N, C-alpha and C positions, 0 to 999 in steps of 0.2 A: 504494499498498498503503497511505502512514506519513498518514494522513487521519485526525479526529476523537478520541476521547477515549484519549489512553494512561493508562494509574492506573502512578504513580511507584511499585513496588511494595515494601511494605513488609515487611524478613528476620522472621517467627515466631523466637525464642528461649525459652528455657526459661531460667529461676531462676541455672543454672549456666553461663548464657551460649553453652549449646551452638545449633547449630539445628536448630525443630523443623520437620522436613523434612515428615513428617506435615500438621502446622498450612497447608505453604508448599503442599501438594499440592490442599489444600483451595480454596486462597485463589485461587492459577490456575482451577480450574474454577468457583468464584464468579465470575467475570472474565468466562471464555467463556460461562456460560451466561446471563450480564446483558449484554451484546454488549455490553462493550468493547473498542476495536476495536485496542491494541494491548498489550503490558506493555512497560517499562525495567524492567532485573532489576538489580538491585545498583549502582541511584544510589544519590545521597546519602541518598534516604527508607529505599533499603534497607540502610545504615548502610556504605555504602561505607568511612569513612575508619576501621572496625573493624574489616573482616575480614580478614585475611592475605590473600596472593595464591591458592594452594592453596582456600582456603575459597572466597573470592570466586571463583572459576570455575569451582569444583565446585556453588555456591547454581546460578549461572548455567544451566549442564547440565543440573539438574535441573528446574529449572522451564520448560528448552526441550524436555523429556524430557516432560514432566506434558501442556505445548500443544499437542503427537505435530501439527505445521501447523494448527493452527485457529485460531490466532491467533499472530502476528508478534511476535519479544521481542526488543527493542531492548538490548542491555548496555553501562552504566555500566561505560568504559575508562578513565575518567579519573586524574589523578595530577596530583601540580604536580611531578614529577622526570620530566621527557623520558620518559627513557629507560625511565621505570618506564611511563608509561602507552603505549609502541610493543609496551613486555613485554606487555603483560597484553591488547592490542588484536592482539597476531600467537596469543596460547595460544586468548583466547576463540571467535577465529576457527572454529579444529577440534572447536569444537562445536556449532556450525548453527543460531546466530544470525543476524538478518538486518540489522542494521544496529550502530552502536556511538552511543553517548551520551558526549560528552568536555566536560567539565567546566572554565571557567575557572581555572588553576592557581592556588593557592592560598595564601597565607602570603608568599609569594614576592614577589608587587607585580613581578612583569615590563613591560618596554618595551610599548607595543602592537605593536614590529618585534619582539618576541620571543614573543605571543600568536601570529603571521604563522608563525612558524620554528617552532614545537610545535605548531600545529595543523596544519601540512603538514602537518613529519614524523609524526604521529599519524595523519593520514588518508593515506599512502604506506605505513602500516603493513600494510592490507589494499586489495582492493579493493569492498568492501562500504561499501554509505552510510554515513555520518559526521553526524551531528546537534551540536551546535554547542552549550555548554548556560552563559547567562551570569547570575548569580547573587551580582551585587556585595555583597547584605545576606549573604551566607558566605563571601566567597571574598578581600573587602576589593579588588576590584580591576574596573573597570566594562571589559567590552570597547567599545572606540567603533564605532559606527556602518560607519566607513570601515574601519575594521582589519579590520569585518563582509564589508564590499566586498569586499575585496581577496580575502581567503579561501573568498568563495565560486565565484571561477573554478575554484578544485580543482575537477577531474571529482569528487572523491569525498565534498565536502563538499556536503550539500546541501538543510542546514533547520539552523536556531536554535530551541533552545527559549529563551525571551526572561522575565527571574523578574524584569526590576524592577518591573512592574505600574506603571511610565508608560509612557501607550496615545500618549503624543507619541512615546513607539520605535519604537513601528507604523508609525506613517506613513515616519518618516528611513525606515528598514528597507526599504522598500517602492518608496523612492524609487531607494532604493542598491542595490539586490541582482535577479534576471533573474524574474521572474513567476516562474518555475517553482522558483525557492527557498521551500523550505517554514516556513512562521512556526509557531512554536508560544507560546501562551501557558505559562507555568511559576506563574504567581498567578491561583489560584483565584477571589479576591474578582473580578478583573479579565476574566477569563479570557469571559465567554460577550461583552463586548464587545467584545473582540479578537476574535472570532469573526465577532461581527454591522459588523467592521468591516473585515473581509478576510484576519482569518488562518485556518490551517487547519487546526486543531487544538491541543489543550490534553495537556498532557504532567501530571497531576492527583492532588493528594494526595488531595484531596474523593473522585474515582473511588477510592480504596480501600473508604469507604462505602457510599456510592451508585451502583454505576456505571453501573447502568439509567437512571438520571436525566441522569448524566453525558453517557452516551452515546446516550441523546433529545437533550439541549440541544445535541453538538455537531451534533447530527444533523438537525436544524432549522436551526440557521445556516448548513449546510452550503448548502442548501437554500434556503438567504436569505429562511426565515419567522421571520423575526427576533423579532416576536412570541411565536409564543410559544417561540420558544427563552428569553429574555427573562422570559418568567413562571417556564418550571423555574429559571430562575436566582435568580428571589424568594425562591423557597421554601427555596434553598439556602446564602444568604447568610451566617443565624446559622450555620448550620453552621460554613463556612469560617469564616469569624470562631475558631470555639469551636477550634477544631482545629486553629491556631497562640496558643494561649493559653500556650502552653509549645515551647520549640525542636521542629519535627519533627524526627524523628515520635512522640515523647512521644505527644502525645495519640492517633494516629490509632491507634498499638497498644493503649491503653486501651478506643478505642471497637468496635475488630474483638474484642475478649479480651468485652469485656460483649455484644455481638452475638454471639457461639459460633462465632466463624469461627479464632479460635485455645484456643490451651488454656493459656496463659498472657501475661500485655501486659510481657514484661518488655524491659528492653535491654542491650546492651553497654558497658559502662561505656569512660566518664562519665558517658552519657546514666543517668538515674534515674526511675520511674517519677513522676507526676504528683502537684501537690501536693491535698490531699482538696477542695478547695473547686473546680480544675480539673478534678478525675472529676468531679463531682456537676453543674458545669456541662454539659460535653460529655454526659452519662447524660442531663440533660434533655433538650439537641439533640434526644437519640435516640431518645428517646420519642416528642417532638412530634412524629417523623417515622413513629412506627410502628418504628422498629427493635430496639426490646426492651420 
């Protein structure tokens, strides 16, 4: 079930900060129609850090209802407090998700042994599969490959989203974990090369904007048609870059707004709208790709 292009879905919002559920339904259908292989709901791209628990769960439930079983939904259930991550996991399991994505605890900077204890507690809170999420640029803590190897022995921990952008890490992970342990790229700029070297999929920000292309790229790579995968990726490299001119998901939201996929581009404070020059940069990329 968990292979290919999974979109790290944004959470549409009005300028008031309220969730725009009509636009959210539009986005889910957009991904169903364009062959996205799965949705990651209310991960860090979905602004999980600023959604209170009740709203966090409500948004995920709405996405599951919109998906109607047509597309797998993985729920973000990470937190920097283990008891909070366990609570979220237990509550979200009730709404019918297919699995969880759990980020390395941020700010605390626990020891590697603390990460093992944390993720074992979260994984044991539900019988659903859990994917680890290592993104040192946001959490200020790198989960070591040796730590991943220990966690891979837990029955419910089935994979990792690696957003280091370091392709040497892929080879290290492949040598350290079982062959059926899922390896997802969380770095769009290197995602194709990650797949071409044996990764199983991407959990992608860029897939918000070009779901059909990301899906096709993954399908080619997983079918070992590496040249075709790389050819698609080459057309998206400028978009990958433009989407990260400001912290994610500022520019993905602006792009979707300009594509008329969302009614507004707003984020929840402390995130704000992009600078004018970055708005123009992303709009130029969208024009070159024929998206606006």
